[in-house]
VOBA-1610 file (N, C-alpha, C; in pm, whole numbers, padded with zeros to 5 digits, always signed):
BEGIN
Met-04183-01386+04680Met-04105-01252+04648Met-04053-01269+04480Lys-04045-01418+04471Lys-03961-01453+04315Lys-04099-01444+04263Ile-04219-01436+04296Ile-04348-01412+04149Ile-04345-01259+04154Arg-04320-01188+04250Arg-04307-01017+04254Arg-04192-01008+04138Arg-04082-01020+04137Arg-03964-00996+04045Arg-04021-01055+03940Trp-04045-01163+03953Trp-04113-01202+03773Trp-04202-01073+03684Trp-04289-01042+03789Trp-04366-00922+03733Trp-04340-00793+03685Val-04248-00749+03775Val-04164-00663+03767Val-04045-00648+03641Val-03995-00801+03628Val-03943-00771+03496Val-04014-00790+03380Val-04171-00837+03376Val-04226-00852+03250Val-04304-00682+03236Gly-04318-00603+03354Gly-04362-00513+03347Gly-04244-00406+03237Ala-04138-00427+03303Ala-04063-00374+03236Ala-04021-00350+03096Val-04029-00512+03050Val-04035-00541+02922Val-04144-00497+02824Val-04252-00450+02909Val-04392-00376+02872Val-04328-00261+02820Leu-04270-00149+02927Leu-04230-00026+02935Leu-04136+00013+02837Val-04052-00116+02806Val-03933-00051+02690Val-03997-00049+02599Ala-04115-00143+02557Ala-04130-00167+02423Ala-04224-00077+02384Ala-04288+00019+02526Ala-04351+00185+02473Ala-04275+00247+02441Pro-04311+00399+02437Pro-04228+00507+02367Pro-04174+00567+02464Trp-04096+00677+02431Trp-03985+00734+02498Trp-03999+00718+02651Trp-04095+00768+02686Trp-04118+00805+02839Trp-04122+00608+02908Gly-04142+00527+02868Gly-04124+00447+02919Gly-03983+00410+03027Pro-03842+00410+02976Pro-03737+00402+03048Pro-03735+00513+03172Arg-03823+00604+03111Arg-03807+00721+03233Arg-03888+00673+03360Val-04029+00592+03305Val-04088+00522+03421Val-04023+00437+03516Leu-03932+00370+03439Leu-03871+00236+03437Leu-03754+00277+03544Gly-03712+00416+03513Gly-03579+00448+03625Gly-03628+00496+03751Arg-03741+00506+03787Arg-03817+00538+03915Arg-03810+00414+04040Phe-03750+00293+03950Phe-03775+00188+04063Phe-03656+00168+04074Arg-03605+00117+04226Arg-03491+00112+04291Arg-03450-00024+04216Phe-03542-00111+04204Phe-03489-00244+04089Phe-03408-00208+04049Phe-03419-00131+03974Phe-03269-00099+03878Phe-03182+00012+03858Asp-03151+00023+03980Asp-03061+00079+03976Asp-02954+00035+03946Val-02836+00080+03881Val-02671-00028+03901Val-02623+00011+04006Arg-02602-00162+04004Arg-02541-00234+04163Arg-02395-00290+04075Arg-02375-00317+03973Arg-02261-00388+03862Arg-02227-00328+03779Val-02080-00268+03704Val-02037-00233+03634Val-01944-00353+03537Glu-01976-00375+03476Glu-01870-00541+03393Glu-01806-00419+03271Val-01648-00422+03322Val-01579-00367+03188Val-01498-00445+03110Arg-01514-00458+02998Arg-01449-00558+02894Arg-01330-00450+02829Gly-01273-00539+02759Gly-01098-00475+02672Gly-01062-00394+02691Ala-01012-00318+02826Ala-00934-00239+02897Ala-00861-00341+02951His-00688-00288+02877His-00582-00400+02971His-00502-00263+02964Tyr-00468-00139+02942Tyr-00368-00044+02988Tyr-00446+00047+03100Leu-00566+00080+03076Leu-00654+00163+03161Leu-00713+00077+03296Ala-00712+00145+03404Ala-00777+00073+03506Ala-00901+00065+03499Pro-00989-00042+03542Pro-01115-00075+03508Pro-01202+00065+03600Ala-01182+00072+03742Ala-01185+00206+03785Ala-01184+00348+03734Thr-01100+00364+03621Thr-01109+00476+03589Thr-01161+00488+03463Val-01209+00380+03407Val-01353+00366+03325Val-01487+00402+03385Val-01481+00319+03480Val-01603+00367+03539Val-01641+00497+03589Ala-01546+00552+03623Ala-01555+00664+03682Ala-01569+00777+03539Ala-01531+00748+03434Ala-01567+00803+03319Ala-01682+00816+03276Leu-01787+00715+03377Leu-01908+00707+03298Leu-02004+00837+03375Gly-01962+00905+03496Gly-02040+00955+03578Gly-02172+00920+03640Leu-02141+00797+03684Leu-02291+00756+03736Leu-02291+00822+03893Ala-02409+00868+03908Ala-02444+00926+04039Ala-02480+00796+04137Asp-02542+00872+04275Asp-02531+00739+04397Asp-02690+00725+04351Arg-02743+00704+04288Arg-02885+00695+04268Arg-02857+00631+04086Ser-02831+00529+03992Ser-02794+00562+03882Ser-02874+00443+03847Ser-03008+00409+03702Ser-03047+00352+03688Ser-03021+00297+03571Val-02998+00172+03505Val-02973+00093+03410Val-03031+00167+03296Trp-03150+00204+03319Trp-03214+00284+03211Trp-03190+00446+03138Ser-03084+00479+03280Ser-03019+00630+03207Ser-02928+00633+03054Asp-02950+00731+02987Asp-02866+00735+02890Asp-02742+00667+02858Thr-02728+00579+02776Thr-02630+00488+02722Thr-02509+00574+02645Arg-02572+00652+02570Arg-02522+00721+02463Arg-02464+00816+02559Ala-02505+00937+02631Ala-02412+01027+02686Ala-02290+00916+02770Met-02322+00822+02808Met-02254+00787+02920Met-02065+00727+02793Glu-02153+00716+02684Glu-02062+00680+02579Glu-01924+00757+02511Arg-02050+00923+02526Arg-01961+01026+02468Arg-01894+01065+02607Arg-01870+01066+02689Arg-01771+01039+02808Arg-01732+00975+02812Leu-01702+00864+02775Leu-01589+00742+02778Leu-01520+00768+02622Ser-01568+00839+02549Ser-01537+00861+02431Ser-01399+00977+02446Gly-01446+01033+02524Gly-01351+01149+02569Gly-01231+01169+02643Leu-01244+00994+02709Leu-01143+00966+02840Leu-01027+00924+02747Pro-00904+00998+02773Pro-00755+00947+02709Pro-00738+00824+02707Gly-00690+00785+02570Gly-00648+00596+02579Gly-00807+00528+02535Val-00926+00630+02530Val-01051+00552+02465Val-01028+00554+02317Arg-01046+00465+02246Arg-01051+00498+02097Arg-01211+00502+02040Thr-01325+00394+02127Thr-01471+00335+02074Thr-01492+00293+02270Ala-01636+00326+02222Ala-01705+00252+02356Ala-01850+00196+02360Val-01882+00126+02373Val-02031+00062+02406Val-02036+00047+02514Val-02145+00116+02582Val-02239+00068+02709Val-02384-00009+02661Ala-02377-00103+02729Ala-02545-00166+02681Ala-02564-00236+02850Arg-02704-00228+02867Arg-02754-00288+02980Arg-02797-00428+03022Arg-02771-00491+03104Arg-02818-00620+03145Arg-02913-00621+03247Val-03048-00617+03228Val-03139-00578+03373Val-03110-00724+03427Pro-03170-00717+03577Pro-03194-00551+03635Pro-03098-00431+03683Ser-03009-00465+03707Ser-02848-00390+03722Ser-02756-00364+03727Thr-02716-00424+03581Thr-02569-00436+03595Thr-02563-00354+03426Leu-02481-00228+03415Leu-02404-00206+03314Leu-02293-00295+03250Val-02283-00327+03087Val-02178-00381+03017Val-02077-00266+02934Val-01998-00257+02976Val-01928-00161+02937Val-01764-00206+02801Thr-01800-00174+02736Thr-01710-00267+02609Thr-01619-00098+02544Val-01484-00127+02579Val-01393-00032+02536Val-01285-00092+02438Ala-01203-00012+02359Ala-01150-00065+02248Ala-01003+00061+02235Glu-00907+00031+02331Glu-00796+00147+02377Glu-00730+00154+02243Glu-00630+00253+02267Glu-00538+00330+02158Glu-00411+00215+02224Glu-00369+00223+02068Glu-00258+00099+02157Glu-00163+00190+02135Pro-00076+00172+02194Pro+00099+00240+02214Pro+00213+00188+02108Val+00235+00237+02001Val+00364+00233+01926Val+00441+00292+01932Ala+00501+00376+02060Ala+00588+00402+02103Ala+00621+00389+02258Gln+00725+00414+02365Gln+00724+00461+02432Gln+00852+00604+02440Ala+00796+00721+02476Ala+00916+00831+02445Ala+01000+00857+02593Val+01080+00836+02544Val+01205+00903+02735Val+01182+01053+02710Gly+01182+01037+02886Gly+01200+01198+02931Gly+01082+01280+02905Gly+00959+01213+02871Gly+00784+01257+02883Gly+00716+01293+03015Gly+00812+01342+03118Gly+00738+01367+03257Gly+00685+01227+03294Gly+00770+01109+03308Gly+00702+01016+03417Gly+00743+00971+03498Gly+00852+01111+03535Gly+00898+01129+03681Gly+00958+01206+03773Pro+00993+01242+03881Pro+01013+01363+03922Pro+01118+01485+03869Asp+01197+01382+03780Asp+01305+01454+03725Asp+01293+01450+03551Gly+01135+01467+03533Gly+01114+01482+03427Gly+01172+01381+03282Gly+01181+01245+03361Gly+01232+01144+03290Gly+01121+01011+03270Gly+01172+00868+03263Gly+01075+00802+03274Gly+01024+00778+03118Leu+00930+00724+03036Leu+00871+00656+02933Leu+00755+00698+02955Val+00679+00711+02864Val+00551+00740+02863Val+00492+00709+02667Pro+00434+00606+02700Pro+00353+00560+02576Pro+00281+00665+02474Val+00333+00662+02366Val+00258+00755+02254Val+00158+00688+02129Asp+00048+00732+02068Asp+00031+00709+01984Asp+00101+00741+01841Asp+00039+00706+01767Asp+00137+00737+01612Asp+00147+00888+01560Ser+00053+00948+01670Ser+00047+01087+01586Ser+00150+01157+01705Gly+00230+01091+01826Gly+00335+01182+01918Gly+00180+01239+02041Arg+00085+01181+02072Arg-00035+01185+02149Arg-00002+01117+02303Pro+00042+01166+02423Pro+00024+01103+02546Pro-00039+01021+02555Leu-00013+00877+02597Leu-00146+00796+02643Leu-00148+00778+02811Pro-00280+00775+02868Pro-00212+00777+02993Pro-00199+00673+03060Tyr-00117+00569+03006Tyr-00076+00420+03073Tyr+00043+00446+03114Asp+00031+00378+03267Asp+00167+00394+03365Asp+00222+00193+03293Pro+00349+00240+03229Pro+00463+00150+03248Pro+00467+00011+03336Ala+00440+00131+03438Ala+00522+00048+03612Ala+00389-00008+03660Glu+00307-00007+03563Glu+00147-00050+03630Glu+00118-00166+03545Val+00165-00152+03435Val+00090-00257+03329Val+00179-00248+03195Pro+00226-00378+03180Pro+00339-00404+03119Pro+00326-00312+02962Val+00403-00224+02903Val+00370-00176+02744Val+00479-00225+02671Asp+00432-00318+02532Asp+00542-00367+02440Asp+00526-00280+02370Ala+00598-00217+02379Ala+00616-00098+02261Ala+00765-00029+02240Pro+00840-00014+02157Pro+00962+00053+02131Pro+00986+00159+02179Val+01118+00141+02242Val+01122+00279+02295Val+01225+00400+02220Val+01151+00531+02212Val+01220+00614+02123Val+01264+00791+02211Arg+01335+00832+02152Arg+01416+00933+02285Arg+01329+01034+02245Thr+01285+01071+02078Thr+01150+01158+02093Thr+01066+01090+01986Ala+00941+01194+02022Ala+00834+01157+01944Ala+00838+01229+01818Asp+00886+01168+01706Asp+00912+01258+01614Asp+00825+01132+01535Lys+00702+01255+01416Lys+00623+01211+01364Lys+00665+01105+01248Ala+00802+01127+01158Ala+00841+00998+01079Ala+00885+00878+01154Leu+00939+00912+01232Leu+00978+00779+01324Leu+00868+00714+01355Leu+00754+00760+01435Leu+00592+00704+01501Leu+00556+00621+01378Gly+00585+00704+01253Gly+00514+00655+01115Gly+00543+00535+01020Val+00660+00566+01093Val+00734+00434+01042Val+00709+00272+01136Leu+00731+00308+01286Leu+00697+00186+01377Leu+00504+00145+01336Ala+00433+00247+01300Ala+00290+00228+01269Ala+00268+00122+01157Ala+00395+00190+01058Ala+00360+00115+00948Ala+00472-00052+00927Val+00557-00048+01052Val+00578-00144+01069Val+00467-00281+01131Arg+00406-00194+01243Arg+00343-00300+01303Arg+00179-00337+01207Ala+00157-00235+01169Ala+00048-00259+01019Ala+00086-00383+00928Ala+00205-00416+00915Ala+00271-00500+00762Ala+00310-00598+00863Asp+00332-00624+00992Asp+00456-00756+01030Asp+00396-00738+01149Leu+00323-00773+01222Leu+00308-00743+01407Leu+00405-00826+01449Gly+00429-00922+01405Gly+00546-01033+01479Gly+00706-00921+01454Leu+00722-00879+01360Leu+00847-00791+01375Leu+00847-00686+01532Phe+00718-00587+01463Phe+00699-00486+01563Phe+00663-00528+01681Gly+00688-00649+01747Gly+00706-00681+01854Gly+00863-00718+01886Asp+00926-00765+01810Asp+01065-00762+01830Asp+01137-00678+01844Ile+01144-00524+01797Ile+01162-00391+01777Ile+01173-00368+01936Ala+01321-00317+01990Ala+01335-00297+02118Ala+01364-00148+02139Ala+01398-00079+02033Ala+01409+00071+01993Ala+01425+00111+01912Ala+01379+00222+01843Ala+01391+00287+01714Ala+01475+00439+01760Arg+01520+00467+01622Arg+01583+00608+01593Arg+01608+00665+01489Thr+01634+00807+01429Thr+01636+00880+01347Thr+01806+00834+01275Gly+01840+00773+01172Gly+01996+00769+01115Gly+02104+00888+01104Ala+02125+00966+01157Ala+02160+01077+01113Ala+02277+01021+01026Glu+02362+00929+01021Glu+02482+00867+00974Glu+02422+00780+00869Gly+02514+00740+00795Gly+02510+00654+00655Gly+02339+00639+00578Gly+02317+00771+00549Gly+02175+00789+00465Gly+02109+00861+00476Gly+02078+00802+00678Gly+01935+00916+00740Gly+01881+00716+00728Gly+01723+00813+00704Gly+01651+00728+00748Gly+01641+00677+00873Val+01522+00555+00905Val+01494+00516+01036Val+01602+00391+01088Val+01638+00422+01221Val+01728+00244+01250Val+01662+00196+01324Leu+01591+00061+01316Leu+01506-00024+01415Leu+01605-00117+01482Asp+01633-00142+01608Asp+01728-00185+01687Asp+01666-00319+01728Leu+01661-00436+01685Leu+01628-00578+01718Leu+01715-00650+01809Asp+01723-00757+01904Asp+01870-00822+01953Asp+01914-00887+01842Glu+01909-00891+01716Glu+02025-00973+01686Glu+02079-00875+01552Gly+02056-00751+01565Gly+02094-00685+01464Gly+02048-00521+01475Arg+02035-00483+01349Arg+01952-00360+01333Arg+01916-00349+01172Met+01790-00291+01140Met+01724-00276+01056Met+01765-00167+00957Arg+01786-00111+00888Arg+01783+00059+00821Arg+01675+00075+00756Val+01551+00169+00724Val+01472+00136+00674Val+01486+00313+00604Ala+01401+00353+00465Ala+01322+00478+00409Ala+01219+00508+00448Thr+01189+00645+00493Thr+01069+00730+00515Thr+01000+00775+00403Pro+00867+00783+00384Pro+00779+00684+00441Pro+00772+00524+00422Leu+00745+00501+00472Leu+00792+00327+00437Leu+00686+00245+00396Asp+00714+00171+00265Asp+00668+00073+00226Asp+00630-00054+00268Pro+00498-00077+00287Pro+00470-00205+00346Pro+00535-00320+00257Ala+00564-00357+00178Ala+00681-00444+00064Ala+00782-00403+00133Val+00863-00341+00161Val+00981-00317+00221Val+00962-00394+00352Val+00868-00381+00494Val+00840-00474+00564Val+00843-00601+00571Arg+00784-00617+00470Arg+00790-00801+00404Arg+00861-00855+00373Ala+00985-00787+00266Ala+01064-00828+00231Ala+01199-00838+00365Leu+01196-00740+00469Leu+01306-00738+00563Leu+01250-00871+00650Ser+01126-00874+00680Ser+01109-01018+00781Ser+01124-01145+00674Ala+01104-01123+00559Ala+01166-01265+00425Ala+01272-01329+00464Val+01412-01164+00471Val+01518-01231+00468Val+01617-01263+00591Arg+01557-01185+00693Arg+01528-01226+00838Arg+01501-01398+00868Arg+01409-01421+00832Arg+01358-01531+00858Arg+01454-01653+00751Asp+01519-01622+00610Asp+01562-01672+00545Asp+01727-01661+00633Leu+01772-01577+00700Leu+01912-01603+00751Leu+01925-01686+00853Ala+01795-01667+00945Ala+01760-01736+01104Ala+01744-01931+01012Ala+01670-01939+00952Ala+01695-02088+00901Ala+01821-02162+00856Arg+01912-02049+00808Arg+02066-02100+00772Arg+02181-02095+00839Gly+02093-01992+00961Gly+02187-02034+01090Gly+02317-01903+01058Gln+02245-01821+00949Gln+02393-01719+00976Gln+02336-01557+01028Lys+02449-01525+01070Lys+02383-01433+01205Lys+02463-01295+01142Trp+02394-01193+01129Trp+02390-01059+01070Trp+02395-00919+01169Val+02462-00835+01151Val+02454-00694+01196Val+02345-00627+01176Glu+02344-00636+01053Glu+02198-00529+00980Glu+02170-00534+00818Leu+02026-00537+00839Leu+01937-00529+00703Leu+01926-00411+00678Asp+01939-00380+00526Asp+01916-00235+00501Asp+01836-00246+00416Gly+01726-00205+00403Gly+01614-00179+00301Gly+01579-00059+00236Arg+01698+00040+00229Arg+01668+00182+00207Arg+01680+00197-00015Phe+01734+00064-00041Phe+01747+00066-00192Phe+01635-00052-00222His+01567+00075-00353His+01452-00001-00402His+01456-00106-00475Gly+01372-00226-00390Gly+01415-00374-00454Gly+01540-00460-00411Trp+01575-00399-00331Trp+01706-00484-00300Trp+01663-00458-00100Val+01716-00563-00067Val+01781-00597+00110Val+01909-00586+00090Val+01946-00508+00164Val+02152-00541+00182Val+02164-00630+00305Val+02227-00712+00288Val+02270-00788+00442Val+02390-00779+00484Arg+02465-00699+00576Arg+02556-00708+00622Arg+02567-00790+00756Arg+02633-00864+00706Arg+02668-00993+00827Arg+02802-00977+00919Ala+02810-01016+01067Ala+02886-01024+01147Ala+03011-01101+01051Pro+03157-01090+01116Pro+03267-01124+01083Pro+03294-01271+01152Ser+03347-01381+01046Ser+03364-01491+01130Ser+03432-01487+01240Ala+03479-01623+01337Ala+03567-01580+01438Ala+03696-01591+01374Ala+03714-01678+01271Ala+03876-01613+01195Ala+03891-01515+01148Ala+03815-01486+01090Ala+03852-01293+01085Ala+03867-01227+01173Arg+03814-01226+01304Arg+03798-01156+01418Arg+03967-01171+01484Ala+03984-01320+01432Ala+04110-01355+01507Ala+04237-01256+01415Ala+04227-01277+01266Ala+04308-01247+01206Ala+04308-01072+01221Arg+04228-01021+01268Arg+04253-00876+01275Arg+04193-00827+01413Pro+04313-00862+01534Pro+04253-00825+01677Pro+04192-00650+01645Gly+04104-00664+01721Gly+04050-00564+01811Gly+03910-00522+01674Ala+03940-00592+01613Ala+03780-00545+01499Ala+03649-00651+01539Gly+03596-00537+01537Gly+03411-00620+01645Gly+03330-00654+01491Ala+03218-00709+01557Ala+03074-00713+01445Ala+03064-00586+01386Gly+03121-00562+01218Gly+03081-00497+01173Gly+03191-00383+01171Ala+03304-00414+01188Ala+03376-00263+01222Ala+03442-00278+01092Gly+03422-00110+01037Gly+03507-00086+00918Gly+03444-00112+00826Ala+03284-00107+00847Ala+03159-00101+00801Ala+03177-00024+00624His+03245+00062+00664His+03214+00179+00535His+03363+00182+00447Arg+03458+00114+00463Arg+03553+00078+00395Arg+03561+00071+00247Gly+03578+00155+00189Gly+03604+00137+00043Gly+03444+00128+00010Ser+03438+00128-00138Ser+03310+00137-00218Ser+03308+00014-00337Ala+03173-00023-00324Ala+03117-00129-00465Ala+03034-00122-00463Arg+03002-00137-00641Arg+02843-00106-00660Arg+02789-00288-00706Arg+02717-00328-00651Arg+02638-00469-00710Arg+02462-00448-00696Gly+02428-00341-00824Gly+02258-00308-00842Gly+02273-00167-00804Pro+02266-00135-00642Pro+02239-00046-00547Pro+02372+00032-00518Val+02363+00104-00512Val+02519+00146-00408Val+02520+00082-00306Val+02648+00036-00255Val+02690-00075-00174Val+02778-00037-00089Arg+02792+00026-00009Arg+02995+00063+00101Arg+03012-00089+00083Gly+03159-00136+00101Gly+03216-00255+00082Gly+03223-00250+00223His+03226-00402+00317His+03265-00386+00494His+03333-00504+00488Arg+03459-00500+00581Arg+03521-00637+00655Arg+03439-00730+00717Gly+03303-00685+00722Gly+03243-00789+00813Gly+03187-00890+00717Gly+03174-00839+00545Gly+03149-00946+00468Gly+02993-00907+00447Gly+02939-00908+00332Gly+02820-00876+00322Gly+02735-00933+00205Arg+02578-00924+00217Arg+02539-01018+00065Arg+02409-00876+00037Val+02422-00861-00111Val+02280-00814-00130Val+02203-00894-00185Arg+02063-00884-00163Arg+01965-00978-00223Arg+01825-00910-00273Arg+01835-00951-00399Arg+01702-00935-00427Arg+01587-00931-00372Gln+01498-00798-00333Gln+01331-00917-00354Gln+01234-00922-00455Gly+01243-01075-00363Gly+01155-01116-00477Gly+00984-01117-00477Ala+00942-01169-00562Ala+00776-01140-00597Ala+00706-01177-00426Gly+00664-01067-00353Gly+00571-01110-00264Gly+00624-01059-00118Gly+00762-00955-00205Gly+00867-00960-00063Gly+00899-01048-00031Gly+00958-01135-00107Gly+01080-01257-00091Gly+01200-01233-00093Ala+01297-01330-00057Ala+01434-01301-00071Ala+01427-01378-00219Ala+01567-01317-00317Ala+01574-01411-00410Ala+01730-01432-00414
//
């Protein structure tokens, strides 16, 4: 029996090296029916969804047209690229590259009341990933605003670590507009479109403050060449002003240090971006 299978494999190699009619001849043998499909690269999409998109029949051969399978997979929402390879005698290996979500939009029809979180790409297109089934590590936004999503995409491209720490993002209607990025330790303000150098500068200042053990409530990168640091008031300052929380009265008075900077009772610092986006 083993000898017979060996000759079948040898014959298959000969036919594959033959003209276009070789695979057609091999496709008639049940020995080459697809019995196994390996899916690689799928994190958000269920493997069963990927296999279903191949369009395999009850008796599909590994010698079927893999380019047609790749075209069908490329039309599957959430798939950026797909490659289908054969592993004789009976296995197809499918490797997909998924569209990475840049945000999770609120109220995108994820529930019976029209609520829920729907992952979206940087163009605002909904992606068919279910956050209830597979964790989606992306910031939450209220609306899939393209300028807002563009900022998140720029942060992800420039600093993946910072992108992973953003819990939510929104347009800043107050205080000069731009986009507000909410992190656990505070918020960042940036202008649109976002320069990658600004992302690197904000990250450098953030790391510097963390190394010094200094808490902050806001890092403002909207001023060309500068990062404005607004720090939380000390415990003594809060005790002297009952009822004043971190960042209270952040727009009291006016001062000028390089760019226009508003005075604030929480105590603030202006840091000049050094070469390479560092803080000087």
